[in-house]
N, C-alpha and C positions, 0 to 999 in steps of 0.2 A: 160292627163290621170290621174285619181284619183285612188289611191290604194283602197279606200273604194268602189268605183264603181266596180273595177275589182274583189274585194273579193265577193261583192254581186252577181255579174253576174256569177262568178265561182261557188259559192254555189248553185245558181239557176240551173246551168248546171248539177251539181251533182244530184240535186233533179229530174231533167228531166230524167237522166239516170236510176234512180230508177223506175220511172214511165214506161219508155220504156221497161226495162228488167223485170219489175214486181218483182224485188228482190233487197235487199240491200247488198247481198253477194258481196265480193270483187272478181272481175274477170277481165281478160283482155278486154273482150267485153264491160263490163260496164264502165271501165276506158276509152276506146276509145270513147264510146258514150258520156260520161261526158266531155271529152276534146273537142270533136267536138261541142257539145251543148254550152259549155262555150265560145268557140271561135266565134261561130255564134252569140250568144247573145252580145258578145263584138263588133262585126262588126255592128250589128243592133243598139246598143246603141250609137255608135260613129256617126251615121247618114250616114254611107257609103252605107247602103242598099237603101236609098232613093236618093242618089246622085251617079253618076257614079264614080267608083274607079279611082282616078287620083292622080297626084302628090300633090295636095292640101290636100286631105284627108288622104294620106298615113302616115304622121307623127303622127296622132292621132289614126287612125284605127289599124295599125299593133301592136303597143304596148298594146293597150287595148284588142285586140283579143288574143294576145299571153298570156298576164297576166291572162285573164279570163279563157282561156283554160288550162293553167298550174295549176291554183288554183283548177279548177274543177277536173282535173286529180288527183292531190294530195289528194283532199278531198275524192274522190271515193276509195282511197286506205285505208282510215282509218274509214270507216263506220262500 
């Protein structure tokens, strides 16, 4: 996992939440959407979306997804 990748994916998740909600206002629903979007982007970027989730991909998938989701959630609170 690369911190730069997690930050990029997290900020992209935050931007997705703005598009989905149509607002940049801080709200619990936008934070939830940002966190989920960031985590999904982290899973996709790790390659787990194209390969079945297994023990081999878990060490890369979980930290990247969690970090991306966390960064997206925090970013959504400060827009």
